[in-house]
Backbone atoms as SQL, in Angstrom:
CREATE TABLE atoms (id INTEGER PRIMARY KEY, chain TEXT, resi INTEGER, resn TEXT, atom TEXT, x REAL, y REAL, z REAL);
INSERT INTO atoms VALUES
  (1, 'A', 1, 'MET', 'N', 131.455, 73.637, 101.608),
  (2, 'A', 1, 'MET', 'CA', 130.977, 74.828, 102.264),
  (3, 'A', 1, 'MET', 'C', 132.040, 75.284, 103.256),
  (4, 'A', 2, 'SER', 'N', 132.390, 76.568, 103.229),
  (5, 'A', 2, 'SER', 'CA', 133.404, 77.061, 104.145),
  (6, 'A', 2, 'SER', 'C', 132.851, 77.105, 105.561),
  (7, 'A', 3, 'GLU', 'N', 133.765, 77.254, 106.508),
  (8, 'A', 3, 'GLU', 'CA', 133.363, 77.228, 107.914),
  (9, 'A', 3, 'GLU', 'C', 132.380, 78.341, 108.245),
  (10, 'A', 4, 'GLU', 'N', 132.590, 79.561, 107.695),
  (11, 'A', 4, 'GLU', 'CA', 131.678, 80.653, 108.011),
  (12, 'A', 4, 'GLU', 'C', 130.337, 80.515, 107.302),
  (13, 'A', 5, 'GLN', 'N', 130.227, 79.612, 106.315),
  (14, 'A', 5, 'GLN', 'CA', 128.967, 79.400, 105.611),
  (15, 'A', 5, 'GLN', 'C', 128.253, 78.141, 106.074),
  (16, 'A', 6, 'GLN', 'N', 128.718, 77.517, 107.132),
  (17, 'A', 6, 'GLN', 'CA', 128.068, 76.310, 107.600),
  (18, 'A', 6, 'GLN', 'C', 126.662, 76.622, 108.053),
  (19, 'A', 7, 'GLU', 'N', 125.772, 75.672, 107.792),
  (20, 'A', 7, 'GLU', 'CA', 124.385, 75.871, 108.163),
  (21, 'A', 7, 'GLU', 'C', 124.221, 75.846, 109.673),
  (22, 'A', 8, 'ASP', 'N', 123.351, 76.701, 110.136),
  (23, 'A', 8, 'ASP', 'CA', 122.985, 76.759, 111.545),
  (24, 'A', 8, 'ASP', 'C', 121.945, 75.669, 111.775),
  (25, 'A', 9, 'PRO', 'N', 122.155, 74.757, 112.729),
  (26, 'A', 9, 'PRO', 'CA', 121.187, 73.675, 112.942),
  (27, 'A', 9, 'PRO', 'C', 119.809, 74.194, 113.361),
  (28, 'A', 10, 'ALA', 'N', 119.742, 75.414, 113.857),
  (29, 'A', 10, 'ALA', 'CA', 118.451, 75.981, 114.240),
  (30, 'A', 10, 'ALA', 'C', 117.611, 76.337, 113.017),
  (31, 'A', 11, 'PHE', 'N', 118.266, 76.473, 111.851),
  (32, 'A', 11, 'PHE', 'CA', 117.567, 76.821, 110.615),
  (33, 'A', 11, 'PHE', 'C', 117.808, 75.731, 109.585),
  (34, 'A', 12, 'PRO', 'N', 116.819, 74.865, 109.374),
  (35, 'A', 12, 'PRO', 'CA', 116.997, 73.803, 108.375),
  (36, 'A', 12, 'PRO', 'C', 117.108, 74.407, 106.974),
  (37, 'A', 13, 'PRO', 'N', 117.591, 73.625, 106.004),
  (38, 'A', 13, 'PRO', 'CA', 117.719, 74.148, 104.639),
  (39, 'A', 13, 'PRO', 'C', 116.382, 74.697, 104.135),
  (40, 'A', 14, 'ALA', 'N', 116.459, 75.782, 103.400),
  (41, 'A', 14, 'ALA', 'CA', 115.251, 76.433, 102.889),
  (42, 'A', 14, 'ALA', 'C', 114.590, 75.567, 101.817),
  (43, 'A', 15, 'SER', 'N', 113.269, 75.507, 101.876),
  (44, 'A', 15, 'SER', 'CA', 112.518, 74.756, 100.875),
  (45, 'A', 15, 'SER', 'C', 112.079, 75.693, 99.756),
  (46, 'A', 16, 'ARG', 'N', 111.490, 75.114, 98.729),
  (47, 'A', 16, 'ARG', 'CA', 110.953, 75.936, 97.647),
  (48, 'A', 16, 'ARG', 'C', 109.885, 76.882, 98.196),
  (49, 'A', 17, 'ARG', 'N', 109.104, 76.413, 99.145),
  (50, 'A', 17, 'ARG', 'CA', 108.062, 77.262, 99.746),
  (51, 'A', 17, 'ARG', 'C', 108.680, 78.493, 100.397),
  (52, 'A', 18, 'THR', 'N', 109.838, 78.326, 101.017),
  (53, 'A', 18, 'THR', 'CA', 110.504, 79.457, 101.661),
  (54, 'A', 18, 'THR', 'C', 110.948, 80.477, 100.624),
  (55, 'A', 19, 'TYR', 'N', 111.483, 80.008, 99.508),
  (56, 'A', 19, 'TYR', 'CA', 111.910, 80.926, 98.456),
  (57, 'A', 19, 'TYR', 'C', 110.702, 81.637, 97.814),
  (58, 'A', 20, 'PHE', 'N', 109.583, 80.918, 97.674),
  (59, 'A', 20, 'PHE', 'CA', 108.376, 81.567, 97.149),
  (60, 'A', 20, 'PHE', 'C', 107.857, 82.614, 98.131),
  (61, 'A', 21, 'ALA', 'N', 107.944, 82.329, 99.417),
  (62, 'A', 21, 'ALA', 'CA', 107.526, 83.304, 100.430),
  (63, 'A', 21, 'ALA', 'C', 108.414, 84.548, 100.364),
  (64, 'A', 22, 'GLU', 'N', 109.694, 84.318, 100.151),
  (65, 'A', 22, 'GLU', 'CA', 110.634, 85.438, 100.005),
  (66, 'A', 22, 'GLU', 'C', 110.247, 86.294, 98.794),
  (67, 'A', 23, 'GLU', 'N', 109.852, 85.640, 97.716),
  (68, 'A', 23, 'GLU', 'CA', 109.447, 86.358, 96.508),
  (69, 'A', 23, 'GLU', 'C', 108.168, 87.161, 96.765),
  (70, 'A', 24, 'ARG', 'N', 107.207, 86.559, 97.458),
  (71, 'A', 24, 'ARG', 'CA', 105.971, 87.287, 97.781),
  (72, 'A', 24, 'ARG', 'C', 106.255, 88.483, 98.677),
  (73, 'A', 25, 'THR', 'N', 107.229, 88.351, 99.546),
  (74, 'A', 25, 'THR', 'CA', 107.569, 89.452, 100.443),
  (75, 'A', 25, 'THR', 'C', 108.135, 90.640, 99.678),
  (76, 'A', 26, 'VAL', 'N', 109.026, 90.403, 98.748),
  (77, 'A', 26, 'VAL', 'CA', 109.579, 91.528, 97.983),
  (78, 'A', 26, 'VAL', 'C', 108.482, 92.160, 97.124),
  (79, 'A', 27, 'LEU', 'N', 107.569, 91.364, 96.619),
  (80, 'A', 27, 'LEU', 'CA', 106.454, 91.929, 95.864),
  (81, 'A', 27, 'LEU', 'C', 105.569, 92.797, 96.758),
  (82, 'A', 28, 'ALA', 'N', 105.410, 92.409, 98.012),
  (83, 'A', 28, 'ALA', 'CA', 104.646, 93.235, 98.965),
  (84, 'A', 28, 'ALA', 'C', 105.353, 94.564, 99.225),
  (85, 'A', 29, 'TRP', 'N', 106.674, 94.527, 99.354),
  (86, 'A', 29, 'TRP', 'CA', 107.438, 95.774, 99.505),
  (87, 'A', 29, 'TRP', 'C', 107.179, 96.676, 98.300),
  (88, 'A', 30, 'TRP', 'N', 107.231, 96.114, 97.107),
  (89, 'A', 30, 'TRP', 'CA', 107.033, 96.896, 95.888),
  (90, 'A', 30, 'TRP', 'C', 105.603, 97.444, 95.807),
  (91, 'A', 31, 'ARG', 'N', 104.616, 96.620, 96.169),
  (92, 'A', 31, 'ARG', 'CA', 103.223, 97.103, 96.161),
  (93, 'A', 31, 'ARG', 'C', 103.059, 98.269, 97.123),
  (94, 'A', 32, 'THR', 'N', 103.706, 98.190, 98.270),
  (95, 'A', 32, 'THR', 'CA', 103.642, 99.288, 99.226),
  (96, 'A', 32, 'THR', 'C', 104.302, 100.530, 98.642),
  (97, 'A', 33, 'GLY', 'N', 105.387, 100.356, 97.916),
  (98, 'A', 33, 'GLY', 'CA', 106.037, 101.481, 97.254),
  (99, 'A', 33, 'GLY', 'C', 105.141, 102.115, 96.206),
  (100, 'A', 34, 'ILE', 'N', 104.459, 101.295, 95.432),
  (101, 'A', 34, 'ILE', 'CA', 103.531, 101.813, 94.426),
  (102, 'A', 34, 'ILE', 'C', 102.381, 102.551, 95.103),
  (103, 'A', 35, 'SER', 'N', 101.896, 102.014, 96.211),
  (104, 'A', 35, 'SER', 'CA', 100.828, 102.686, 96.965),
  (105, 'A', 35, 'SER', 'C', 101.298, 104.030, 97.501),
  (106, 'A', 36, 'SER', 'N', 102.519, 104.079, 98.007),
  (107, 'A', 36, 'SER', 'CA', 103.074, 105.342, 98.504),
  (108, 'A', 36, 'SER', 'C', 103.220, 106.359, 97.375),
  (109, 'A', 37, 'ALA', 'N', 103.587, 105.888, 96.200),
  (110, 'A', 37, 'ALA', 'CA', 103.687, 106.781, 95.043),
  (111, 'A', 37, 'ALA', 'C', 102.304, 107.312, 94.658),
  (112, 'A', 38, 'ALA', 'N', 101.289, 106.460, 94.750),
  (113, 'A', 38, 'ALA', 'CA', 99.922, 106.905, 94.453),
  (114, 'A', 38, 'ALA', 'C', 99.462, 107.944, 95.474),
  (115, 'A', 39, 'VAL', 'N', 99.812, 107.758, 96.732),
  (116, 'A', 39, 'VAL', 'CA', 99.486, 108.749, 97.763),
  (117, 'A', 39, 'VAL', 'C', 100.198, 110.062, 97.443),
  (118, 'A', 40, 'ALA', 'N', 101.435, 109.991, 96.990),
  (119, 'A', 40, 'ALA', 'CA', 102.175, 111.204, 96.620),
  (120, 'A', 40, 'ALA', 'C', 101.441, 111.971, 95.522),
  (121, 'A', 41, 'VAL', 'N', 100.939, 111.259, 94.530),
  (122, 'A', 41, 'VAL', 'CA', 100.189, 111.904, 93.445),
  (123, 'A', 41, 'VAL', 'C', 98.907, 112.532, 93.995),
  (124, 'A', 42, 'GLY', 'N', 98.217, 111.787, 94.848),
  (125, 'A', 42, 'GLY', 'CA', 96.974, 112.301, 95.424),
  (126, 'A', 42, 'GLY', 'C', 97.189, 113.516, 96.301),
  (127, 'A', 43, 'VAL', 'N', 98.183, 113.437, 97.182),
  (128, 'A', 43, 'VAL', 'CA', 98.469, 114.540, 98.106),
  (129, 'A', 43, 'VAL', 'C', 98.988, 115.760, 97.351),
  (130, 'A', 44, 'GLY', 'N', 99.821, 115.546, 96.366),
  (131, 'A', 44, 'GLY', 'CA', 100.424, 116.673, 95.655),
  (132, 'A', 44, 'GLY', 'C', 99.575, 117.272, 94.557),
  (133, 'A', 45, 'GLY', 'N', 98.699, 116.480, 93.967),
  (134, 'A', 45, 'GLY', 'CA', 97.946, 116.981, 92.831),
  (135, 'A', 45, 'GLY', 'C', 96.450, 117.052, 93.022),
  (136, 'A', 46, 'ILE', 'N', 95.889, 116.043, 93.641),
  (137, 'A', 46, 'ILE', 'CA', 94.432, 115.959, 93.719),
  (138, 'A', 46, 'ILE', 'C', 93.873, 116.715, 94.928),
  (139, 'A', 47, 'VAL', 'N', 94.437, 116.501, 96.104),
  (140, 'A', 47, 'VAL', 'CA', 93.922, 117.122, 97.329),
  (141, 'A', 47, 'VAL', 'C', 93.913, 118.651, 97.251),
  (142, 'A', 48, 'PRO', 'N', 95.013, 119.301, 96.863),
  (143, 'A', 48, 'PRO', 'CA', 94.966, 120.761, 96.811),
  (144, 'A', 48, 'PRO', 'C', 93.933, 121.283, 95.809),
  (145, 'A', 49, 'HIS', 'N', 93.782, 120.581, 94.708),
  (146, 'A', 49, 'HIS', 'CA', 92.844, 121.005, 93.669),
  (147, 'A', 49, 'HIS', 'C', 91.396, 120.873, 94.156),
  (148, 'A', 50, 'LEU', 'N', 91.065, 119.731, 94.727),
  (149, 'A', 50, 'LEU', 'CA', 89.688, 119.493, 95.169),
  (150, 'A', 50, 'LEU', 'C', 89.338, 120.252, 96.444),
  (151, 'A', 51, 'GLY', 'N', 90.318, 120.413, 97.342),
  (152, 'A', 51, 'GLY', 'CA', 90.042, 121.042, 98.632),
  (153, 'A', 51, 'GLY', 'C', 90.289, 122.539, 98.659),
  (154, 'A', 52, 'GLY', 'N', 90.826, 123.092, 97.603),
  (155, 'A', 52, 'GLY', 'CA', 91.127, 124.511, 97.578),
  (156, 'A', 52, 'GLY', 'C', 92.234, 124.909, 98.546),
  (157, 'A', 53, 'PHE', 'N', 93.156, 123.985, 98.805),
  (158, 'A', 53, 'PHE', 'CA', 94.272, 124.242, 99.722),
  (159, 'A', 53, 'PHE', 'C', 95.441, 124.857, 98.963),
  (160, 'A', 54, 'PRO', 'N', 96.344, 125.568, 99.686),
  (161, 'A', 54, 'PRO', 'CA', 97.572, 126.051, 99.040),
  (162, 'A', 54, 'PRO', 'C', 98.401, 124.856, 98.558),
  (163, 'A', 55, 'LYS', 'N', 98.860, 124.922, 97.345),
  (164, 'A', 55, 'LYS', 'CA', 99.526, 123.769, 96.721),
  (165, 'A', 55, 'LYS', 'C', 100.935, 123.510, 97.262),
  (166, 'A', 56, 'THR', 'N', 101.653, 124.547, 97.687),
  (167, 'A', 56, 'THR', 'CA', 103.063, 124.393, 98.064),
  (168, 'A', 56, 'THR', 'C', 103.267, 123.366, 99.171),
  (169, 'A', 57, 'ARG', 'N', 102.514, 123.478, 100.262),
  (170, 'A', 57, 'ARG', 'CA', 102.731, 122.536, 101.373),
  (171, 'A', 57, 'ARG', 'C', 102.387, 121.107, 100.973),
  (172, 'A', 58, 'PHE', 'N', 101.423, 120.948, 100.075),
  (173, 'A', 58, 'PHE', 'CA', 101.065, 119.601, 99.641),
  (174, 'A', 58, 'PHE', 'C', 102.091, 119.025, 98.665),
  (175, 'A', 59, 'LEU', 'N', 102.752, 119.883, 97.915),
  (176, 'A', 59, 'LEU', 'CA', 103.835, 119.399, 97.059),
  (177, 'A', 59, 'LEU', 'C', 105.000, 118.892, 97.903),
  (178, 'A', 60, 'LEU', 'N', 105.280, 119.574, 99.010),
  (179, 'A', 60, 'LEU', 'CA', 106.337, 119.107, 99.916),
  (180, 'A', 60, 'LEU', 'C', 105.964, 117.767, 100.546),
  (181, 'A', 61, 'LEU', 'N', 104.710, 117.627, 100.949),
  (182, 'A', 61, 'LEU', 'CA', 104.253, 116.342, 101.485),
  (183, 'A', 61, 'LEU', 'C', 104.327, 115.250, 100.416),
  (184, 'A', 62, 'ALA', 'N', 103.954, 115.600, 99.200),
  (185, 'A', 62, 'ALA', 'CA', 104.015, 114.625, 98.109),
  (186, 'A', 62, 'ALA', 'C', 105.448, 114.147, 97.890),
  (187, 'A', 63, 'ALA', 'N', 106.400, 115.075, 97.983),
  (188, 'A', 63, 'ALA', 'CA', 107.810, 114.690, 97.862),
  (189, 'A', 63, 'ALA', 'C', 108.194, 113.733, 98.993),
  (190, 'A', 64, 'GLY', 'N', 107.681, 113.991, 100.191),
  (191, 'A', 64, 'GLY', 'CA', 107.948, 113.094, 101.320),
  (192, 'A', 64, 'GLY', 'C', 107.408, 111.691, 101.079),
  (193, 'A', 65, 'TYR', 'N', 106.203, 111.609, 100.533),
  (194, 'A', 65, 'TYR', 'CA', 105.641, 110.290, 100.213),
  (195, 'A', 65, 'TYR', 'C', 106.388, 109.643, 99.044),
  (196, 'A', 66, 'GLY', 'N', 106.904, 110.459, 98.140),
  (197, 'A', 66, 'GLY', 'CA', 107.718, 109.926, 97.048),
  (198, 'A', 66, 'GLY', 'C', 108.996, 109.287, 97.564),
  (199, 'A', 67, 'VAL', 'N', 109.617, 109.943, 98.545),
  (200, 'A', 67, 'VAL', 'CA', 110.825, 109.373, 99.169),
  (201, 'A', 67, 'VAL', 'C', 110.472, 108.056, 99.857),
  (202, 'A', 68, 'LEU', 'N', 109.331, 108.028, 100.524),
  (203, 'A', 68, 'LEU', 'CA', 108.886, 106.797, 101.170),
  (204, 'A', 68, 'LEU', 'C', 108.674, 105.688, 100.137),
  (205, 'A', 69, 'ALA', 'N', 108.093, 106.034, 98.995),
  (206, 'A', 69, 'ALA', 'CA', 107.891, 105.054, 97.922),
  (207, 'A', 69, 'ALA', 'C', 109.226, 104.480, 97.451),
  (208, 'A', 70, 'LEU', 'N', 110.205, 105.355, 97.268),
  (209, 'A', 70, 'LEU', 'CA', 111.533, 104.881, 96.863),
  (210, 'A', 70, 'LEU', 'C', 112.145, 103.970, 97.909),
  (211, 'A', 71, 'PHE', 'N', 111.958, 104.328, 99.180),
  (212, 'A', 71, 'PHE', 'CA', 112.481, 103.466, 100.236),
  (213, 'A', 71, 'PHE', 'C', 111.903, 102.066, 100.124),
  (214, 'A', 72, 'PHE', 'N', 110.586, 101.957, 99.937),
  (215, 'A', 72, 'PHE', 'CA', 109.970, 100.631, 99.875),
  (216, 'A', 72, 'PHE', 'C', 110.421, 99.851, 98.650),
  (217, 'A', 73, 'ILE', 'N', 110.581, 100.511, 97.527),
  (218, 'A', 73, 'ILE', 'CA', 110.982, 99.802, 96.312),
  (219, 'A', 73, 'ILE', 'C', 112.454, 99.388, 96.383),
  (220, 'A', 74, 'VAL', 'N', 113.322, 100.323, 96.714),
  (221, 'A', 74, 'VAL', 'CA', 114.754, 100.011, 96.795),
  (222, 'A', 74, 'VAL', 'C', 115.045, 99.182, 98.048),
  (223, 'A', 75, 'GLY', 'N', 114.469, 99.604, 99.173),
  (224, 'A', 75, 'GLY', 'CA', 114.701, 98.885, 100.431),
  (225, 'A', 75, 'GLY', 'C', 114.216, 97.451, 100.383),
  (226, 'A', 76, 'GLY', 'N', 113.084, 97.222, 99.720),
  (227, 'A', 76, 'GLY', 'CA', 112.578, 95.857, 99.580),
  (228, 'A', 76, 'GLY', 'C', 113.508, 94.984, 98.765),
  (229, 'A', 77, 'THR', 'N', 114.097, 95.570, 97.747),
  (230, 'A', 77, 'THR', 'CA', 115.037, 94.821, 96.916),
  (231, 'A', 77, 'THR', 'C', 116.310, 94.496, 97.694),
  (232, 'A', 78, 'VAL', 'N', 116.808, 95.460, 98.448),
  (233, 'A', 78, 'VAL', 'CA', 118.005, 95.226, 99.277),
  (234, 'A', 78, 'VAL', 'C', 117.706, 94.181, 100.342),
  (235, 'A', 79, 'ARG', 'N', 116.538, 94.308, 100.976),
  (236, 'A', 79, 'ARG', 'CA', 116.150, 93.342, 102.014),
  (237, 'A', 79, 'ARG', 'C', 116.051, 91.934, 101.433),
  (238, 'A', 80, 'ARG', 'N', 115.513, 91.820, 100.235),
  (239, 'A', 80, 'ARG', 'CA', 115.403, 90.519, 99.575),
  (240, 'A', 80, 'ARG', 'C', 116.779, 89.914, 99.339),
  (241, 'A', 81, 'ARG', 'N', 117.732, 90.764, 98.942),
  (242, 'A', 81, 'ARG', 'CA', 119.089, 90.264, 98.713),
  (243, 'A', 81, 'ARG', 'C', 119.697, 89.707, 99.999),
  (244, 'A', 82, 'HIS', 'N', 119.509, 90.430, 101.091),
  (245, 'A', 82, 'HIS', 'CA', 120.056, 89.974, 102.374),
  (246, 'A', 82, 'HIS', 'C', 119.387, 88.672, 102.834),
  (247, 'A', 83, 'SER', 'N', 118.070, 88.620, 102.711),
  (248, 'A', 83, 'SER', 'CA', 117.378, 87.411, 103.167),
  (249, 'A', 83, 'SER', 'C', 117.690, 86.224, 102.262),
  (250, 'A', 84, 'HIS', 'N', 117.838, 86.466, 100.968),
  (251, 'A', 84, 'HIS', 'CA', 118.166, 85.384, 100.033),
  (252, 'A', 84, 'HIS', 'C', 119.541, 84.794, 100.355),
  (253, 'A', 85, 'THR', 'N', 120.497, 85.669, 100.618),
  (254, 'A', 85, 'THR', 'CA', 121.840, 85.201, 100.990),
  (255, 'A', 85, 'THR', 'C', 121.783, 84.379, 102.271),
  (256, 'A', 86, 'ALA', 'N', 121.022, 84.866, 103.242),
  (257, 'A', 86, 'ALA', 'CA', 120.901, 84.131, 104.503),
  (258, 'A', 86, 'ALA', 'C', 120.239, 82.769, 104.282),
  (259, 'A', 87, 'LEU', 'N', 119.215, 82.711, 103.446),
  (260, 'A', 87, 'LEU', 'CA', 118.567, 81.427, 103.158),
  (261, 'A', 87, 'LEU', 'C', 119.543, 80.450, 102.521),
  (262, 'A', 88, 'GLN', 'N', 120.352, 80.938, 101.591),
  (263, 'A', 88, 'GLN', 'CA', 121.318, 80.061, 100.938),
  (264, 'A', 88, 'GLN', 'C', 122.380, 79.562, 101.904),
  (265, 'A', 89, 'GLN', 'N', 122.680, 80.355, 102.924),
  (266, 'A', 89, 'GLN', 'CA', 123.695, 79.967, 103.902),
  (267, 'A', 89, 'GLN', 'C', 123.104, 79.220, 105.089),
  (268, 'A', 90, 'GLY', 'N', 121.782, 79.071, 105.113),
  (269, 'A', 90, 'GLY', 'CA', 121.134, 78.362, 106.209),
  (270, 'A', 90, 'GLY', 'C', 121.110, 79.175, 107.493),
  (271, 'A', 91, 'THR', 'N', 121.106, 80.502, 107.371),
  (272, 'A', 91, 'THR', 'CA', 121.061, 81.366, 108.548),
  (273, 'A', 91, 'THR', 'C', 119.831, 82.266, 108.450),
  (274, 'A', 92, 'PHE', 'N', 119.795, 83.291, 109.278),
  (275, 'A', 92, 'PHE', 'CA', 118.673, 84.221, 109.282),
  (276, 'A', 92, 'PHE', 'C', 119.208, 85.636, 109.270),
  (277, 'A', 93, 'SER', 'N', 118.546, 86.510, 108.543),
  (278, 'A', 93, 'SER', 'CA', 118.943, 87.909, 108.468),
  (279, 'A', 93, 'SER', 'C', 117.776, 88.759, 108.942),
  (280, 'A', 94, 'SER', 'N', 117.912, 89.344, 110.116),
  (281, 'A', 94, 'SER', 'CA', 116.833, 90.205, 110.611),
  (282, 'A', 94, 'SER', 'C', 117.012, 91.613, 110.063),
  (283, 'A', 95, 'MET', 'N', 115.921, 92.356, 110.072),
  (284, 'A', 95, 'MET', 'CA', 115.968, 93.723, 109.581),
  (285, 'A', 95, 'MET', 'C', 116.733, 94.581, 110.574),
  (286, 'A', 96, 'SER', 'N', 117.466, 95.528, 110.072),
  (287, 'A', 96, 'SER', 'CA', 118.252, 96.440, 110.889),
  (288, 'A', 96, 'SER', 'C', 117.332, 97.271, 111.790),
  (289, 'A', 97, 'GLU', 'N', 117.596, 97.244, 113.070),
  (290, 'A', 97, 'GLU', 'CA', 116.788, 97.996, 114.043),
  (291, 'A', 97, 'GLU', 'C', 116.836, 99.512, 113.774),
  (292, 'A', 98, 'PRO', 'N', 118.004, 100.103, 113.512),
  (293, 'A', 98, 'PRO', 'CA', 118.023, 101.542, 113.215),
  (294, 'A', 98, 'PRO', 'C', 117.204, 101.914, 111.972),
  (295, 'A', 99, 'VAL', 'N', 117.234, 101.072, 110.952),
  (296, 'A', 99, 'VAL', 'CA', 116.442, 101.335, 109.748),
  (297, 'A', 99, 'VAL', 'C', 114.958, 101.260, 110.088),
  (298, 'A', 100, 'LEU', 'N', 114.569, 100.248, 110.825),
  (299, 'A', 100, 'LEU', 'CA', 113.177, 100.085, 111.219),
  (300, 'A', 100, 'LEU', 'C', 112.685, 101.283, 112.034),
  (301, 'A', 101, 'ILE', 'N', 113.470, 101.714, 112.991),
  (302, 'A', 101, 'ILE', 'CA', 113.100, 102.866, 113.821),
  (303, 'A', 101, 'ILE', 'C', 113.067, 104.140, 112.974),
  (304, 'A', 102, 'GLY', 'N', 114.061, 104.311, 112.107),
  (305, 'A', 102, 'GLY', 'CA', 114.115, 105.496, 111.259),
  (306, 'A', 102, 'GLY', 'C', 112.906, 105.618, 110.351),
  (307, 'A', 103, 'VAL', 'N', 112.508, 104.526, 109.723),
  (308, 'A', 103, 'VAL', 'CA', 111.354, 104.556, 108.823),
  (309, 'A', 103, 'VAL', 'C', 110.074, 104.790, 109.620),
  (310, 'A', 104, 'THR', 'N', 109.976, 104.201, 110.797),
  (311, 'A', 104, 'THR', 'CA', 108.803, 104.406, 111.645),
  (312, 'A', 104, 'THR', 'C', 108.658, 105.878, 112.034),
  (313, 'A', 105, 'VAL', 'N', 109.759, 106.494, 112.438),
  (314, 'A', 105, 'VAL', 'CA', 109.735, 107.914, 112.813),
  (315, 'A', 105, 'VAL', 'C', 109.407, 108.771, 111.593),
  (316, 'A', 106, 'TYR', 'N', 110.054, 108.499, 110.466),
  (317, 'A', 106, 'TYR', 'CA', 109.820, 109.263, 109.236),
  (318, 'A', 106, 'TYR', 'C', 108.355, 109.184, 108.825),
  (319, 'A', 107, 'PHE', 'N', 107.821, 107.979, 108.789),
  (320, 'A', 107, 'PHE', 'CA', 106.438, 107.787, 108.368),
  (321, 'A', 107, 'PHE', 'C', 105.475, 108.455, 109.345),
  (322, 'A', 108, 'SER', 'N', 105.761, 108.359, 110.638),
  (323, 'A', 108, 'SER', 'CA', 104.911, 108.991, 111.650),
  (324, 'A', 108, 'SER', 'C', 104.881, 110.503, 111.473),
  (325, 'A', 109, 'ILE', 'N', 106.038, 111.094, 111.242),
  (326, 'A', 109, 'ILE', 'CA', 106.112, 112.543, 111.011),
  (327, 'A', 109, 'ILE', 'C', 105.335, 112.921, 109.757),
  (328, 'A', 110, 'LEU', 'N', 105.469, 112.119, 108.706),
  (329, 'A', 110, 'LEU', 'CA', 104.769, 112.388, 107.457),
  (330, 'A', 110, 'LEU', 'C', 103.259, 112.358, 107.659),
  (331, 'A', 111, 'VAL', 'N', 102.773, 111.405, 108.418),
  (332, 'A', 111, 'VAL', 'CA', 101.322, 111.298, 108.684),
  (333, 'A', 111, 'VAL', 'C', 100.850, 112.505, 109.494),
  (334, 'A', 112, 'VAL', 'N', 101.604, 112.877, 110.526),
  (335, 'A', 112, 'VAL', 'CA', 101.222, 114.033, 111.344),
  (336, 'A', 112, 'VAL', 'C', 101.218, 115.306, 110.492),
  (337, 'A', 113, 'LEU', 'N', 102.225, 115.500, 109.662),
  (338, 'A', 113, 'LEU', 'CA', 102.266, 116.666, 108.783),
  (339, 'A', 113, 'LEU', 'C', 101.106, 116.683, 107.793),
  (340, 'A', 114, 'THR', 'N', 100.693, 115.538, 107.332),
  (341, 'A', 114, 'THR', 'CA', 99.563, 115.458, 106.428),
  (342, 'A', 114, 'THR', 'C', 98.274, 115.885, 107.129),
  (343, 'A', 115, 'ILE', 'N', 98.113, 115.406, 108.358),
  (344, 'A', 115, 'ILE', 'CA', 96.923, 115.794, 109.130),
  (345, 'A', 115, 'ILE', 'C', 96.928, 117.292, 109.390),
  (346, 'A', 116, 'VAL', 'N', 98.078, 117.827, 109.781),
  (347, 'A', 116, 'VAL', 'CA', 98.192, 119.264, 110.044),
  (348, 'A', 116, 'VAL', 'C', 97.905, 120.073, 108.778),
  (349, 'A', 117, 'ALA', 'N', 98.388, 119.601, 107.635),
  (350, 'A', 117, 'ALA', 'CA', 98.177, 120.320, 106.378),
  (351, 'A', 117, 'ALA', 'C', 96.694, 120.356, 105.996),
  (352, 'A', 118, 'LEU', 'N', 95.960, 119.351, 106.404),
  (353, 'A', 118, 'LEU', 'CA', 94.540, 119.293, 106.063),
  (354, 'A', 118, 'LEU', 'C', 93.669, 120.128, 106.986),
  (355, 'A', 119, 'ILE', 'N', 94.240, 120.567, 108.099),
  (356, 'A', 119, 'ILE', 'CA', 93.462, 121.349, 109.069),
  (357, 'A', 119, 'ILE', 'C', 93.438, 122.807, 108.663);
């Protein structure tokens, strides 16, 4: 093992349970992405039809939820790669703070716009 890949004594070698937990986590990211895609379908197709709302603003919201779905599916896969590498090296990989803040702001705006569109 090279010097930069030496295990951190604060993080013992990963067990099989840790790798299974990592796998469950990426599956949770994907499930959230699928849920976001379902919300996109509902907001863009079902809500305007059932509520008699103008379709254009709901199609834009649906696109926003579609982007969120892609983030969870692709982002979860990227996050899994980073955490897997860290596990193999005996270190820890935390989520990027700017990404976390960006997604929080994006999602918050999307929720507020959805509420406004329904009013």
